[in-house]
C-alpha positions in Angstrom: 110.3 -13.9 72.5 110.5 -11.8 75.6 109.6 -8.7 73.5 107.4 -9.7 70.5 106.2 -7.4 67.8 102.7 -7.3 69.4 101.3 -8.4 72.7 97.7 -8.6 74.0 96.1 -6.9 71.1 92.8 -8.8 71.6 91.7 -8.3 75.2 89.2 -10.2 77.4 86.6 -7.5 76.8 86.8 -8.1 73.1 86.4 -11.9 73.6 83.5 -11.3 76.0 81.7 -9.3 73.3 82.2 -12.1 70.9 81.0 -14.7 73.4 77.9 -12.8 74.2 77.0 -12.8 70.5 77.8 -16.5 70.0 75.6 -17.4 73.0 72.5 -16.3 71.1 70.2 -19.2 69.9 70.9 -18.5 66.3 73.7 -15.9 65.9 74.4 -14.4 62.5 78.0 -14.8 61.7 78.2 -13.6 58.1 78.3 -9.9 57.2 75.4 -8.2 59.0 74.4 -5.5 61.5 77.7 -5.3 63.4 79.6 -4.8 60.2 77.4 -1.9 59.2 77.6 -0.4 62.7 81.4 -0.7 62.7 81.5 1.1 59.3 79.4 3.9 60.7 81.3 4.3 63.9 84.6 4.2 62.1 83.5 6.9 59.6 82.5 9.1 62.5 85.8 8.6 64.3 87.8 9.2 61.1 85.7 12.2 59.9 84.6 10.8 56.5 81.2 10.1 55.0 81.6 6.5 54.0 83.6 3.4 55.1 83.4 -0.2 53.7 84.8 -3.1 55.8 86.7 -5.8 53.9 88.7 -8.9 54.9 92.2 -7.3 54.8 94.2 -4.1 54.2 95.5 -5.8 51.1 91.9 -6.2 49.8 91.3 -2.5 50.6 94.3 -1.6 48.4 93.1 -3.9 45.7 89.6 -2.4 45.6 90.9 1.2 45.7 93.0 0.5 42.6 90.0 -1.3 41.0 87.9 1.9 41.5 90.8 3.9 39.9 90.8 1.5 36.9 87.1 2.2 36.4 88.0 5.8 35.8 91.0 4.9 33.6 90.3 1.7 31.7 93.4 2.3 29.6 95.7 2.3 32.6 98.4 4.8 33.2 100.9 5.4 36.0 100.5 5.4 39.8 103.2 6.9 42.0 104.0 4.5 44.8 106.6 4.1 47.6 109.5 1.7 47.5 109.3 1.3 51.3 105.8 -0.2 51.8 103.9 -3.5 52.0 103.8 -5.6 48.9 100.1 -5.1 48.3 100.6 -1.3 47.8 102.6 -2.1 44.6 100.9 -5.4 43.7 97.4 -3.9 43.7 98.7 -1.3 41.1 100.0 -4.1 38.9 96.9 -6.2 39.4 94.7 -3.4 38.0 96.9 -2.8 34.9 98.7 0.4 36.1 102.4 1.0 36.0 104.1 1.7 39.3 106.4 4.7 39.4 108.6 4.9 42.5 109.6 7.9 44.6 112.2 7.8 47.3 111.4 8.4 50.9 112.0 11.3 53.4 114.2 9.8 56.1 112.4 11.8 58.8 109.0 10.1 58.1 109.9 7.1 56.0 107.1 8.1 53.6 107.6 9.3 50.1 109.4 12.7 49.8 107.2 15.4 48.5 109.7 16.9 46.0 110.5 13.4 44.7 106.8 12.7 44.2 106.2 15.9 42.3 109.2 15.3 40.1 107.7 11.9 39.0 104.3 13.4 37.9 103.7 13.2 34.1 100.6 13.4 31.9 100.2 9.6 32.5 99.9 10.0 36.3 96.6 8.7 37.4 97.1 8.9 41.2 99.6 9.2 44.0 99.3 6.2 46.3 101.0 7.3 49.5 101.8 5.1 52.4 102.0 6.6 55.9 104.8 4.4 57.2 105.1 3.1 60.8 102.7 5.7 62.1 104.4 8.9 60.7 102.5 11.6 58.9 103.6 11.4 55.3 101.6 14.4 54.1 102.9 18.0 53.5 100.9 21.1 52.7 102.9 21.5 49.6 102.0 18.0 48.3 98.3 18.5 49.1 98.2 21.9 47.3 100.1 20.7 44.2 97.9 17.6 43.8 94.8 19.7 44.1 96.2 22.2 41.6 97.1 19.4 39.1 93.9 17.5 39.7 95.7 14.3 40.7 93.9 12.1 43.2 95.6 11.1 46.5 95.0 7.6 47.8 96.2 7.1 51.4 97.4 3.8 52.8 97.0 4.3 56.6 97.3 0.6 57.5 100.2 1.2 59.9 99.1 4.7 61.1 95.6 4.6 62.7 94.9 7.9 64.5 97.9 9.8 63.1 97.1 13.4 62.0 98.1 16.2 59.7 97.3 19.7 60.9 95.1 18.2 63.5 93.0 16.2 61.0 93.2 12.4 60.9 95.1 10.8 58.1 92.8 8.9 55.9 90.4 11.8 55.7 92.5 13.8 53.1 92.6 11.4 50.2 90.0 10.6 47.5 90.2 7.2 49.1 92.0 5.7 52.1 92.8 2.2 53.2 93.3 0.8 56.7 94.3 -2.7 58.0 93.1 -4.5 61.2 95.7 -7.2 61.1 96.7 -8.6 64.6 99.9 -6.6 64.9 98.3 -3.2 64.0 96.9 -0.5 66.2 93.6 -2.4 66.5 92.6 -5.8 65.2 89.7 -7.7 63.8 92.0 -10.7 63.5 92.2 -10.0 59.7 90.4 -7.1 58.2 90.6 -3.8 56.4 88.6 -0.6 55.6 88.2 1.6 52.6 87.1 5.2 53.3 85.9 8.0 51.1 83.8 11.1 50.9 82.9 10.3 47.3 79.3 8.9 47.0 80.0 7.2 43.7 83.1 5.6 44.9 81.2 4.3 48.0 78.6 2.6 45.8 81.3 1.1 43.6 83.3 -0.3 46.5 80.2 -1.8 48.1 79.6 -3.7 44.8 83.3 -4.6 44.2 83.5 -6.0 47.7 80.8 -8.6 47.0 81.1 -10.1 43.5 80.1 -6.9 41.7 76.4 -7.5 42.7 74.2 -4.5 42.2 72.0 -5.4 45.2 75.0 -4.5 47.4 74.6 -0.8 46.4 72.6 0.9 49.1 71.6 3.8 46.8 68.1 3.0 45.3 68.9 5.1 42.3 72.0 3.0 41.4 70.0 -0.3 41.8 67.1 1.1 39.8 69.3 2.2 36.9 70.9 -1.2 36.5 67.5 -2.9 36.7 66.0 -0.6 34.0 69.0 -1.2 31.8 68.9 -5.0 32.3 65.1 -5.9 32.4 65.8 -9.6 31.4 67.9 -10.2 34.5 66.8 -11.2 38.0 67.2 -8.0 39.9 68.8 -9.9 42.8 71.6 -11.2 40.5 72.9 -8.3 38.4 76.7 -8.2 38.4 78.0 -4.7 37.4 81.7 -5.7 37.5 83.9 -8.8 37.3 84.7 -8.3 40.9 85.7 -10.0 44.1 84.5 -11.5 47.3 86.4 -9.8 50.1 83.6 -9.4 52.7 84.4 -9.5 56.4 82.1 -11.1 59.0 80.1 -10.3 62.1 83.1 -11.5 64.2 85.2 -8.8 62.6 82.5 -6.2 63.1 82.1 -7.0 66.8 85.9 -6.9 67.4 86.2 -3.7 65.5 83.5 -2.0 67.5 85.0 -3.1 70.8 88.5 -2.1 69.9 87.6 1.3 68.5 86.6 2.4 72.0 90.2 2.3 73.2 92.0 3.2 70.0 92.7 6.9 71.0 94.1 5.9 74.4 96.3 3.2 72.8 97.7 5.8 70.3 98.6 8.1 73.1 100.4 5.3 75.0 102.3 4.2 71.9 103.5 7.7 71.3 104.7 8.0 74.9 106.6 4.8 74.4 108.2 6.1 71.2 109.4 9.4 72.8 111.0 7.4 75.7 112.6 5.0 73.2 114.1 7.8 71.1 115.3 9.6 74.2 117.3 6.6 75.4 118.8 4.9 72.4 122.3 5.9 71.5 121.9 8.9 69.1 125.5 8.5 68.0 124.7 5.1 66.5 121.0 5.4 65.6 118.7 8.0 64.0 116.5 9.9 66.3 115.4 12.9 64.2 112.0 11.7 63.1 109.1 14.1 62.6 106.8 13.3 65.5 104.1 15.9 64.9 100.8 14.0 64.4 102.5 10.6 64.9 100.6 7.5 65.9 103.6 5.1 66.4 103.3 1.6 65.1 106.7 0.3 66.0 110.1 1.5 67.3 112.3 2.4 64.3 116.0 1.5 64.8 117.9 2.9 61.9 121.7 3.2 61.9 123.0 6.7 61.2 125.7 5.4 58.9 126.2 2.2 57.0 128.0 -0.3 59.3 127.6 -4.0 58.5 129.6 -5.1 61.6 127.2 -3.1 63.8 124.2 -4.6 62.0 125.4 -8.1 62.7 126.2 -7.4 66.4 122.8 -5.7 66.8 120.9 -8.7 65.3 122.8 -11.2 67.4 122.2 -9.1 70.6 118.5 -8.8 70.0 118.1 -12.5 69.2 120.0 -13.4 72.3 117.9 -11.1 74.5 114.5 -12.2 72.9 113.7 -9.0 71.1 111.7 -9.7 68.0 112.5 -7.4 65.1 112.1 -7.0 61.3 115.0 -5.9 59.2 114.3 -3.4 56.4 111.3 -1.8 58.2 108.0 -1.9 56.4 107.5 -4.9 54.1 111.1 -6.0 54.3 112.8 -3.0 52.9 113.1 -1.9 49.2 110.2 -3.4 47.3 112.0 -2.8 44.0 114.4 -5.6 44.9 111.6 -8.1 45.1 111.3 -10.9 42.5 107.7 -10.0 41.5 109.1 -6.8 39.9 111.7 -8.4 37.8 111.1 -7.6 34.2 108.7 -4.7 35.2 111.4 -2.3 36.5 114.9 -2.0 34.9 117.8 -4.0 36.2 119.5 -2.1 39.0 116.6 0.3 39.4 116.7 -0.1 43.2 120.0 1.8 43.3 118.2 5.0 42.4 116.6 5.1 45.8 119.4 5.7 48.3 117.2 6.6 51.3 115.2 3.4 50.9 118.3 1.4 50.3 119.8 2.6 53.6 116.7 1.5 55.5 116.7 -1.8 53.6 120.2 -2.8 55.0 120.6 -0.7 58.1 117.0 -0.3 59.4 114.9 -2.3 61.8 111.7 -2.1 63.7 110.9 -3.4 67.1 107.4 -4.0 68.6 105.6 -1.1 70.4 102.3 -1.8 72.0 100.1 -0.2 74.7 101.0 -2.6 77.6 104.7 -2.1 77.1 105.9 -0.7 80.4 108.5 2.1 80.9 111.0 -0.4 82.4 110.6 -2.7 79.4 111.3 0.2 77.0 114.4 1.0 79.0 115.5 -2.6 78.9 115.1 -2.7 75.1 117.1 0.4 74.8 119.9 -1.0 76.9 119.9 -4.1 74.7 120.3 -2.2 71.4 122.8 0.2 72.9 124.9 -2.7 74.1 125.6 -3.7 70.5 
């Protein structure tokens, strides 16, 4: 591919930091000091009290839902987007909650505030909002209503590192928030994810859930002491509070994260410059350009047809393939999650038709790679390719 979805996301300086660590006589490779340092540096950058590094964004989703289940052992409903990655919905199902879908706002591709509020019932346990493709999915109205109704917000920021709402970074608003460091994202630890929170109890629970449910993973002496006092017959090194997981990351992930965080803000700025150029040069008669860019941290170029046009879609895909432009049809996660086989029998037949904005993106939406070393001339060439369809 001449224009892949991502290029050069792990640089020589990142590899040099790894090599320097590996050249020690007996380097620690499992979870250790670099993981803890990255967690602290990320918390500082994001503006939260606590962060917990895990092995993927999907695992971050899983653990945030597991914490919610500790609060609601009898389950309930979680409002989720139909345009998202599979793990946003799967983690809800895996923890015994019912997913309730709300259609998207075409200007941000995130769930529409009014549609979210219309889906809230006495069974709603949380709103699990995905900030799609780097756009700010929050509104002041949503934040105020959730606070008034005492419904927790959980943010998926996997595609939107550095995006803001009212000048404050996304991921610092929710009860919990999740990030991904997959290779194609704003920064990469090869595979990796982070769970962030200001809630001290959640922090201790996530630390234990990350590592088999072991109480010794809690770094609050009071938490460890309580479990030891309640279980005097158990070896204090092997008390398991929850039937949990092993989703730890490694020192390699910690080193890469610390190295990449240093240039994240600059990368976000360049991505946004690329997006503005892209939207200014694509054919606005064919493609949507009216996205809300305030607070954006662009992940990829969104190419969404203004009107349904199957012939144009086929010409566009043929032209991009011919020119070596890598793309994904349906945007985040392949389009409308409600159409996926894993939801058959869980949602009613034909339920996907109730989400027309998501359905339009499913059939007439694409994304194309945007990354910091994409040059102006390359953005212009990509625009010429898509316009030629």
